[in-house]
C-alpha positions in Angstrom: -80.7 92.1 -60.8 -82.3 93.1 -57.6 -86.0 93.9 -57.0 -85.0 97.6 -56.7 -83.3 97.5 -60.1 -86.5 95.8 -61.5 -88.6 98.6 -60.1 -86.2 101.2 -61.7 -86.5 99.4 -65.0 -90.3 99.4 -64.8 -90.4 103.1 -64.0 -88.0 103.8 -66.9 -90.5 102.1 -69.2 -93.2 104.3 -67.8 -95.2 101.1 -66.9 -97.5 100.3 -63.9 -96.9 97.2 -62.0 -99.9 95.7 -63.7 -98.4 96.4 -67.2 -95.0 95.0 -66.1 -96.7 91.8 -64.8 -98.7 91.4 -68.0 -95.6 92.0 -70.2 -93.6 89.4 -68.2 -96.5 86.9 -68.2 -96.9 86.7 -64.5 -99.6 87.6 -62.0 -99.5 91.0 -60.3 -98.8 89.2 -57.0 -95.8 87.5 -58.4 -94.5 90.7 -60.0 -94.8 92.5 -56.7 -92.8 89.7 -55.0 -90.1 90.2 -57.7 -89.8 93.9 -56.8 -89.5 93.1 -53.1 -86.9 90.4 -53.7 -83.2 90.7 -52.9 -82.4 89.0 -56.2 -84.7 88.3 -59.1 -84.4 85.2 -61.3 -82.0 85.5 -64.2 -84.9 84.7 -66.6 -86.7 87.9 -65.4 -83.6 89.9 -66.0 -83.2 88.5 -69.5 -86.9 89.3 -70.1 -86.4 92.9 -69.1 -83.5 93.2 -71.6 -85.7 91.7 -74.3 -88.6 94.0 -73.6 -86.3 97.0 -73.5 -84.8 96.1 -76.8 -88.3 95.7 -78.3 -89.2 99.1 -77.1 -86.0 100.5 -78.8 -86.7 99.1 -82.2 -88.4 102.2 -83.6 -85.5 104.4 -82.6 -83.0 101.9 -84.1 -84.9 101.7 -87.4 -84.9 105.5 -87.8 -81.2 105.6 -86.9 -81.8 108.0 -84.0 -79.2 106.0 -82.0 -75.6 105.9 -83.1 -73.8 102.6 -83.3 -71.5 103.5 -80.5 -74.4 104.5 -78.2 -76.2 101.2 -79.1 -73.2 99.2 -78.1 -73.0 101.1 -74.8 -76.7 100.6 -74.1 -76.5 96.9 -74.8 -73.5 96.6 -72.5 -75.3 98.4 -69.7 -78.5 96.4 -70.2 -76.9 93.0 -70.2 -74.3 93.7 -67.5 -76.4 92.4 -64.6 -77.6 89.2 -66.4 -74.2 88.3 -67.8 -72.6 88.0 -64.4 -75.3 85.9 -62.8 -75.7 82.1 -62.5 
């Protein structure tokens, strides 16, 4: 995951940099450095997947997402972290 991808993820969550930093448990300064990085740590990528899944739980519980779509989303979300390190 690149810093640019991290920024896209944050915007897709409709979060500010401050909120993203808080959710990831890092300072705002550290988070900003992640967004400017060529490559972010694998742990950060995994954390974004986890936070995304947590945000999807209500939709999954109400069956608003089909099984096929869920499998597709999980594949897309984990693609960048599966191939690293």
